[in-house]
N, C-alpha and C positions, 0 to 999 in steps of 0.2 A: 558818202559819195563813192561811186564805182571806180576802181582802178583801171584806167585805160591809158596810162602814161606811155606805154610802149606799143600801142595799137597801130599807130601810123608809122610808115617807113621813115627811118632817120638817115640823113645824109652823112652825118659824122657820128662816130662812136664816142659820145661824151661819157665820162665816168659818172656813176651813180652818186648822187648827193642828197642829203636829207634837207631839202629846201622846202619852200612853201607849197610847191606842187605835190611833193611826197607827203607832207604833213596833212594836206587836205584829203588824201585818199588812203592814209595809212591804216585805219581800222580794216577796211576792205582788203587792202594789200596783205596785211598780216594774216588774216583768216584764210585767204585763198592761196597763200604762198607757204605757210608754215603748218605742217601736219600736226594736229593736236594742240593748236595754239590756245584754244579756249580751255582745254584741260590743264595746260601749263599755268595759265593765268589763275584759274580757280585754285589749283594746288598751291601756288605761291601764297595765296591768301591764307590757306589752312596752315601751311608751314610757318608763316609769319606769326600766326596766332599761337602756335605751339611753342615757339622759341623766343618771342618778344618778352623782355623782362622789364619790370618796373624801373623807371629812371634811366632807360637806355634809348638808343636811337635805332631806327630802321633807315637804311640807305637804299635808294633805287638809282643805281648808277647807269647812265644812258637810258633815261626814263622814257624817252619819246613822248607819247601823248599821256603817259601816266596810268595805263591800264593795270600794271602790276601794283602801283602805288594805291590805286583805288581798291583793288582786291585786298591789300594788306590793311588799309584803313577800315574797310568793312568788317574784317574778321577779328582784328586785334582788340582784346578786352583788358589787357594789362594796363594799370594806371600809369600816368606820367611817362608815356612813350611818345616820342616825336619822330616824324618822318622827314628825311631830306632827300629830295629828288634832284638829280643833276643831269644836264644834257648840254652838248656844245652847239646845238642847232637853235638859233633864235626862233625860228618858226615853230619848232617843237615845244620849246619852253613857253612861248606865248600861249599856245593852245593848251599845253599841260596845266598851266596856271588856271585857265578858264575851266578845264575839266574838273580839277580838284576842288575848286571853289564851289562847284555846283553840287557836291556831295557833302552832306552833313556827317561829321565824324568827331569822336572824342579824341582822335589822334591828330594833333596839329601838323600841318605840312608846309614846308618851305621848298620852293622850286628855284634852283640855282643854275644860272647860265655859266658853264665852265667846262674845263677839260677834266674828265674823271681821273686822269693820271696825276693831276696836281691838287685836286680837292681833298682836304684832309678827311680821313675816316677815323672817328673817335667814339669810344664808349658805345659801340654797336653790338646789338644782339642778333640782328639780321641784316645781311647785305644781299641785294638782288642785282645780278648782271644778266639780263634777259636778252640774249642774242646781241651782245655788244662787243665782247672781247674779240670776236672774229674780225671786227672792223679796225682794231688797233694793230699797229705794226708789231710783228712777231717779237722784235727785240725789246719791246716795251711791256709785253704781256706779263712776264714774271714779276716785274716791278709793281704792276697794278695789283697782282694777286698777293704779293708780300705785304703791301700797304694795307690791303683789306684784312689779311690774317692778323697783322699787328694791331689793327684797330678794333678787332672783334673782342668781346669779353670772352673769358673761358666758357666753353660750351655753346658759344654762338655759332651761327651757320651762315654759309655762303650758298645762295641758290644761283647756279651758273647754267644758263641755257646756251647751246651752241649748235651751229651747223658743222658737221664733221666731214672729213674725207676718209677714205679707206686705203690702207697701204697695199691691199691686194687689188690689183687692177680689175680682176674679174668681178669681185664684190663691189668695187666702186662703180663699174658699168651697170651692174644689176640694180643697185640702190638708186643711182642717178636716173636710170630708165623708169623705175617705179615712181620716183618723185615727179618726173616730167608727166607721167600719166596722171598723177594726182592733180597737177596744175591744169592739164587739159580737161579733166572732169570738172574742175572749178571754173571753166569758161575761158581760160587763156588760150590764145591762138598760137600756132607755131611761130609766127613772127614775134609775138610778145615774149614768148619763152626765149627765143634766140637773142632778141635785142636786149632783154634784161640781163641775160647771162653774160653778154659781151660788156654791158655797162658795169657789171659787178666784178669783172675780172680785174685783179690787182687792187680791188677795193675791199671785197670780202675774201679773206684768205683763211680757209679752214685748216684745222689741225686734225690729226687722227686721235682716236680715243686714248691711245697709248701716250701721245704727246701731251694731251690735256691732263691725264692722270699724273704723269711724271712732273709736269709743271706745278700742279697743285701740291705735290709732295715737296718739291723744292721750296715752295712758298711757306711750308710748315704744316699743311693739312695732312695729317696721318690718316684720317677717316674721310673717304670720298668715294661716291659711286653714282652711277646713273640710276635714277628712279623712273625715267621715261625715255623711250626711244621709238621713233617711227622713221623708217628709211634712214636718211643721214642727218636727222635732227634729234637732239637729245637734250635732257635737262638733268642736272647733277646737283646733289647736295654734298657739301663739304663741311665738316664740323671741326671747330677748333678744340683742341684737347683742353681738358680741365672741367671742373664741376661748375654747373650753373649756380649763380647766387640766388 
């Protein structure tokens, strides 16, 4: 279904929430709002296949409708691997369960309704955080990353996708302007762009690349870098030190 949630003028600026209305249009919203979204999803599947190890788990934290989970389950061939998908939106979890059940896979999947900050991460070879950490309060982000690092097996990976900001105001204006052009080319009106930006204010709080990199290091990830970036959107791979079993 086409995303037209912000097409009509709104009397009040209500914060953005992942409710039933958003869940219904989320696939269209993601593809028209996130540059390179399909490339990111596809690559998540390939990375999961490369790093998933026999007898371990894959976690998709903040799974939304489960597109990253589907990509991982399609690609992973290692035996005895299970996937755990977690989201705190009942609407997303309900639809995610339906999506995952419609795909046949040798990788069993469990969809959990819960806070990713409190759900345990254990015996993981791959953890996916696809445009999720940016919605978590800044003072909780390091704790989430530390928990993930501690729950990864040696040599396991975190795939972290984020919308960033730039510490250089000139570059921030340039990248934001290009991003808004991207949304216009994808059919969003000036009203939709403006109203969604207002709704996301104080809900989606981005970090700079330097802040993201430093937080990953504090969490224990010595090896981390961006494998993808378009405008102010990026995806990162962080590897836990140690030899894969």
